[in-house]
N, C-alpha and C positions, 0 to 999 in steps of 0.2 A: 344546589337543587332547590326547588320550591317546597318548603316544609309546610307552608300554610299557617305557621305560628306568627301571625302578624301583629298580635295584640300583646302588650306586656301584661303579665299576670296582675300587677297592681291596678292598672287601668281597667282591666276586665272586671275585677272584683268591685271596684268603685262604681262602675256603670250598673253592674248587677244589683248592688245594694240600693242604688237610686231607683231602679225600676221596681225592685221588691217593695220598697217603701211606698212608691206611688200606687202600686197595686193594693197593698194592705190598707192604705189610707182611703182609697176609693171604695173598697168593699167593707170597711168597718162600720159604716153608718147602718143603723138598724132598719130592717124592712118593716112594712106595715104589719107583719105578723108579730113584731115585737111590741113596742109600746106606742105604735102609731106614729113614730117619728118620720120626718120626711127623708127621702133618699138624697144622695148628693146630686148636684145639678148635672153632673156628667160622670159616667162610669167608663174608665179608659179601657177596660178589658171585659169581654163577655165570656166567662168561663163557668162551668164546662159546657160543652155542647157535643152531642153525639147523635148518630142516626137511630139510636135505639129509642129515643124519646123518653117519656116518663117524667114524673114531677121532679125528680132529682137531676134531670138533665136539661132543665130549662136554662135559657140565658136571659139576662135581665138588661133592660135598657131604660135609662132615666132620661126623659126628654126635657130640655130646658123650658120652663114655663108651664109644664104639665106636672102636677104634684103627685101623680100616682105611678106606681111601678108598672112596667109593661112586661108581660110574660108571654113567651112564645116557645113552642116546641117544634122540632123539625117535622115538617109536613102538616102542621096544624095551622089553622087560621089564627093569627095573633089578635089579641084583644084591643090593641091600640098601636098606632105608629106605622103600620104597614098593612097592605091588603094584597091578597092573592086572587087573581082572576084568570080564567082560562081563555085562550084565544087561539084555538086550534087552526083556524083558517086565516089568521091575520099575519101579514108580514110587516116587519118594521124596518125602516131604512136608517142605516147609520149615517148621521150627519157628519161624523168625523172623517170617514174615508169613502163615502159613497157606496158602502157595502150593503146589500140587501140580504137579510136573513130572516128565518122564521122563528117565531116565539110561540112554543106550544103552551108554555106556562109562564106567566109574568108576575113578579112580585114587585109592587110599588116600593121605591126606595124611601127610606126614612129621611127626615130632614137632615140628619147628621151624615148622610152618605158622602164619603171622602171625595169621590170624583165630582159630585155635584158642587161641593164647596169649592173645589179647585177651579171649576168652570165659572162659578159666579163671582168669587172674590178671592182669588189666589193672592197670597199663600194661606189665607184663612187663619185657622187656629194653629198652624204649624209653629214650632218654636222659632224665636227670633234668630236670624243668622249669626253665626260666630264671626268675630272679627277676623280680618285677614291674618293678623299675627297669630291668633289662636288656631286657625286652620293650618298654617305652616308648622306650628309647634306640634299639633296632633300628627301630621304626616311625618315629621322628623322623628317623633318618638315611637310611632306605631307601625309605619309601613316599611316592609322589608324589601329594599331594592337590591339586596345582595346578589340575587341570581342575574340581575341585569348589569350590575356594576362589574361583574366578573368579565364582561365582554367589553373590549375597547370601544369607546364612544364613536370612534371613526367608523367602526363596523356597524354599530347600532343605527347610526344615522346615514349610512351609505345610501346614495341614490341608486336608482336602477332596479332591475328585477332581482338581482342577487341580494341586495340589501332588504328588499321587501320579503324575499323568501326566508331570510334569517329572522326577521321580525315576526312573520307568521309562525315560524317554528317555535318561538318563545311562548306562544299561546298554548301550545300542546301541554296538557296537564293542569292548566290554570283552572281555578274554580271561579265562576262569575255568577252573581245573583242578578236576575232581571226582575225588576219590580213592575208588575202588571205586563202581560205579554202583548197587549194591543188586540186588534181584531184578528180573526183566524187567517186572513190573508198575509199576515206577517210570519207565518210559520217558517218561511224560507230563512229567516234570521237564525232560528234555533237549529234548523237542519245544517246551515253552514257552520255554526259554532261547533256542532258535533264533528263535522268534517275537519275542522281545525284542531280537534282534540280537546276542546273546552268541556269541562264538567259544568253543565248548566243547572242552575237552581232557579225556579220561577216562583215568585210570590204573587198570589192573586186570591180572589174570593173563591169560596167553594162553588163548584159547578162550572168553573171556567173551562173553556175548550182545551186549555193547555194541560189540564190534569191528565188527559189521555196520552200525552207525550212521554210520560214515564214508562208506561206499559209498552209503548212503541219503541222505546230505547233511544229516543231523540234527546231527552233531558235526564239528568241524574235524580232530581228530587223536585217535588212540588210542595210548597208550604202554603197552607191556608191562612189567609189574613181576613179578618172581619172588616169589610169595607163600609158597612152600614154604621159608621161612627164618624164623629168629627175628626178632622185631619190630625190633630195632636194625638188622639188615641190610636189612630192607624199608625202614626209614626212610632209611638212607643211600642206597639205590638211588633212592628217591623224591626225595630232596633233590638228588641228582646230575641226575636227569631234569628237575627244574624248572630248575636252573641251565643245563642244556643248551638250554632253550627260548630263552635270551637270544640265541643264535647261529643259531636255526632260522629260515630265510627264509620258511617257510610259515605261521608263527604269530608273534604278538608275546609278549613276556614277560608272565606272568599278572598281572592286577590283583587277583586273589583266588584263594584255594584253599578248597574246602569239601567237605562230604560229607553225604549223607542216610542213611548207614549207621552205626548205633550203635557197632559195634566199631571203626570207623575214626576216630572222633572224637578219641581221644587222640593219634594220629599226626598228624592234620591240624592240631591245635592246636600241636603242636611245630614242624611245618613253617612255619606262619604266624609263630610267635614268633621263630624263627630268621631267617626271611627279612624280617621287618619288615612283614608283611601283616596287615590287620585280622582279629582273632579273639579269642575268649576265651583266657585264659591256660591253659597245659597244667596248671598247678597246680589251677586251679578244676575243669577237666574230670576230673582224677584223683580229686578229692574226690567228685564226683558219680557217677563210675563205681564207686567203692568204697562200698557201702551203709553199712558200718560207719563209715567216715570221714565220710560225710554226716551220720549221727546225731551224731557227735562235734562237727562244725562247728555244727550247729543248737543243741546244748546250750551250746557256748561263746558262741553269739550270744544266748542267753537265750530260745530258742524252745522250745515244748513238743515233746518227743520221746517215744520209747517205750523200754521195757526191751529190751536186746539183748546178745548175747554171741557172740564168735567160737568156732567149733568147727573145729579143725584135725585132730582125730583122735577116736577113740572115747573117749579118756581125758578129753576136754573136756566130754563129755555131761552128767555128773553136776553139775559146777559150773555149767553153763549153765542147768540146770533150776532150781537154787537162785536164780539171778538173774532168770530170765524167768517161770518157772511155766507153767501150761497154761490154756487152749489156746494154742498157739504156732505159728509158721510157720518152717520151715526153708528157707533159700534160699542160693544162691551169692552171695558178696559182690560179684562183678563179672559176673554172668550176663546173659542177655538172653532175651526172648520167653518168660518164665515157665519156662524150662528149669531143672529141678531144684528147683522151688518146691513145697512140700507142707505142708498143715496137719496138725498132730499134737495128740493129746489127752492122752497119758500117756508115761511113760518108755519103755515097751515099743514104742509106735508110733514114738517118736523114734529109737530105736536101729535099728528096721527101716527107717524112712524114710531114715536116714543112709546105710545100705548101699545102698538102692534108688536114691537120687539120685546117688550116686557111680557106680553102674553105668550109670545113664542118661547121665551126662556122658561116661563112657568109651565108650558106644555111639553117640556123636554124631560125625558127620563133617562136613566143610565142603567145599562145592563151589559154584562160581560165586557166592561171597559169601553162600550160604545155609547155615543150620544144618539138618542132616538127621539124623534118628534112624534107626539101622540095625536096631534091634530094637523093633518096635512093641508087643509084649506077649509073654506066655508062651504064648499060644494058638498053634495051628498055622496059620501063614500060608504056604500052599504056594508063592506067588510069591517068597518070600524064602528058601526052603529051601536054595537053592544058593549063597546069598551068604556070603562069608567076610570081610566088612569090619567085623566087630564089634570089632576091636582098633584102630580108627582113633585113639582117644585112648589113648595108651600107658599101661599100668598104673603106670609110675613117676611119672607126673604127679601132683602133689599138688593137691587141691582144698580150698579154704578156704570154709567155710560160716558163716552167721550164723543164730542162733536169736533170734527176736524175738517179742514178744507179739502175739497175734492182735488185729486191730482189728475191732470191730463197726461197724455203721452203713452209711451210703450212700456208695458209691464214685463218684468223679468224675475227670475229666481237666480240668486247667487249662492251656490253651495260652497262652503268653506270648511277646510280642515286646518285647525290652528294647533301649534305646538310651540312651547317656549316663547309665547307671546307674539308669534309671527305666523302669518298665513303660509302654510306649506302647499296648499291647493286652493284655488279660487277660480270658479268657472261660472260664466254667465249662460243661462238657458232662457231663450225667448218664450214668452207666454202670449197666447192669443187674447183678443179682447174678451173680458168677462161679460157674463149676461147680467146687465143691470136691470133693476136697482139692487139686486141681491149679490152681485159680484161672484156668480158661480163660474168656476173655471171651465175653460174649453181646451184649446190645443197648446202644445209645447214643441219647441224645436231646439235641437242641440247638435253641433255647436251653434252659438248665436250668430245671427247674420247682421247684427248692428255694426256700424263702423267701429274700428278698433279703438279709436280715441274715446268713443262713448262707453265701450265696454271697460276700458281702463278706468274711467271716472266711476262707473258703477262698482267695479271691484274695490276701488279706493274707498267709496262710501260704505260698502258692506263691511269691510275690515275696520274702518274707522268707527262705525257704529258699534261693532263688537267690543272694540277697545274702550269706547266711551262707557260701556256697561261693565267694564273691568273683567272681560273674558280673556283668558290667556291660553286655553287649550280646549280641545273637543271638536265635535262635528256640528255644523250649524247650517240651517236653511234660512236664508235671508231674502225677504221679498221687497222689491223696490220698483220704482218707475223712473224712466228717463223722461223728464218733463220738459216743457218749454223753457224752464229755468235751470235745467240740469238735473242730476240724480237726486231722488228723494226717497227716504225709507218708508215702507209700509209697515213691516213688522219683522221681528227676529224670533226664530224658533230655535231654542237651544238643544237641538237634537237633529238626527238625520231626518230629512224630509220623507214623507210617506208617498203613497201612490207609486208613480213611475220613477222616482228619484234614483233609487239604487240601481235599477236596471239600466237607466239612461247612462249614468257615469261609468258603469262597468262595461257597457258595450261600446261607448264612444271613445273613452279614454283609458279603459282598462283599470280604472280605480274603483275599488270596492269599499263603499262607505260603511258597510257593516264591519269590515275588518278594521278600518280606521277608528270606529267607535270602540271596538274591543281593545285596540292598542291604548287608546286614551284612558280608558277606565282601569287599566292594569299597569300604567306607568311606562309602557313601551313607547319609544319615540314614534311620532307620526311623520313619515316622509313618503307620501304616495308617489308611486312611479307612474307618471302621466305620459301616455303615448303621444308622440308628435311626429307626423301628422295624426289627426284623429283616425280611428279605425273605421268609422262609418258616420253617416248622418242619420239621426233618429228624429222622427216626428210622432207625436201621440195626440190623442184627442179623447176627451170625455164627451160622449154623445148625450146631450140633454134631451129629456122628454119634450116632444113638440106640443103635447096637450095632455090634460089629465085623464085618467081612466084606470082600467085594470088590465094588466099584462096577460095576453092570451097565447103568445108564441115568441120564443127567443131563438129559434133554430137558425135564423139568418145571421145572428152574431157568431154562433159556433161555426157556421160554414165559412166565414171570412178567414178563419185560421188556416184554411187550406191554400190560400193564395201565396205565391212565392215571396213577395216582398213583406208579408205580414209577419211580424215577430210574435204577436199574440193578439187575440180578440177575446175579451172577457165580458160575458154578460154580468151586469151589476144588479140585476133584478131577477126574480123568479116568476114563473107562471103563477098568476093569481095575485101578484103584488099590486097594491094601490100606488099609483105614481102621480106626480104633480107636474103640470105644464106651467110655462111662464106667465100665463094669464091669471093663474090662481095662487102663485107664490113662488118660493125658491124651487126651481126645476129639479126633478130627480135625474141623477145620472143613470142611464139605462145600459151603457156599454163603455168599455175602455179599449181603445184600439192603438197599437203601436206598429209603425212601419219603418223599415230600414232601407237606405239607399246610399249610393256613392255620390249623390248630388242633393244638396239641401232643398232646392226648389222642388225637385221631384218627390222627395220624401213628404214634404208638407202637402203638396197638391194631391198626392195619392191618398194620404190619410183623410183629408177633407172630402175627397170625392167618395171614398168608401163610406164615410160617415153620412154624407148627404143622401147616398143611395140606399142606406141601410133601412130596412123595413122591419120594425118590431111590432108584432101584433098587439094592438091596444084597443080594448072596447071602451069608447068614450063614456065618461060618467055623466049621468043625467044631472042637470043643474036644478037647484031649488027654484 
């Protein structure tokens, strides 16, 4: 049986001592109330904090480069480092998943915000990765495989629905920590985990939408983590919180830790490696998160790659042009959700784009785990007129970009499940042409209609790229193009893809990538049962705004769901939302439509026809 006692007492005590020492060292420096001595450059834990407020309930923040203490009480306006403004009528669009939501009260993130640091310069201040040997030793010493080892391996790895049913049964009673829940549209993950009998614990900032899942009975426990710190402090808090679960009578010690949020993957890998829980190594994750290092790893492995060059400042532009040429693509080395990605055709456009994307990154804030742009365009957007949150990314932050050659050809996603260093599931999904120069996504089709030999090459490149980064297990979303020179990698996401990915594979092949993620993080073998032939053909489309303005009516999107072939039709904006058209910047997704058919051409034609005929009420915005 699963006892939950996965940590040896000696290792538990050693880690606790180390954390206690770090805490006492950080808090031992005298405050200005003492002899006027300077505080430490970073405080790794802000304690205590409660909703009752009061001078004894303040939490303290020391900002590097700022010699004064920062004091803030719950509900009060802080003296420095953060600002609270009201925005009752303003909607912010998530750049991460195209989700539109309303922010009635917004707190500007501090410069130390974890998600911000992971967006700009992953892995940031997170601890250096452990060596592969150290990771293996931690797993061998601390992870209890006994409940799995009691079952013959031939049964554990058995193909087919019976084998999958056995593996799902092993999840019942397991405790899994999810670090950051993602946006609210990912609720289905935690609902399905409950259906499987998983005891779910979510770590996230106070005020997260996921807090309510405890009262609803979806999850077992919610643990508050202060995200407005540098990444190493968030890591230390998370590590301490996991260790504390060992003595928590309401839950058992976790059998696994995972995340479905891109920016949390590096931290989760480090937690698992330190605690001896199943995971990819942090070293592999870091290579995948850094697009420049990914290219280097592929080159070292003898895989085809593309010309690229780092750009840290304006002075690097000329040399990058000599290496890469035009047309080219400018992108952050560790960004997400196409933020800061732009196609350029000449030196003048590159210089202009470099300034533009730096401003775009600085005008991005983070709330509830989502990336939000505070300035949608240079046109007049009345609802944003009173906002003052444009400095959420502080000017002194440095942004590192990469210029790489533009890839022609057909874009695809390849979703991969790896176990025991081999791909157990590897499927190509066709992507429609992106909206350039911002590379906004449009439609997708599964199964792929590319020739089988091209699909085989794409699958080989996807798996080869993962192995080049030293991945051996887990669920991955790999983006590629089949170019005039053959398959080429765009990027690797070391987690299940967002948006339509889970629904697509579940409906077409009967493979649930949520389940495979839970298997991987708890040490259960991954052997997905793939339906052959496919159960259906699916096509989906992100409907991009045709022009900028304010949304007045979304009823047409809801009405589409009544049609027989439509799997779902989801509005991604709310009435009153400010949206951006292609003439003014990266277009806003206004709807997500999925269609099912027994013919691939019919599925794609139907979803595109519905999208073209869709009328979303938009009041055009007056231009300056």
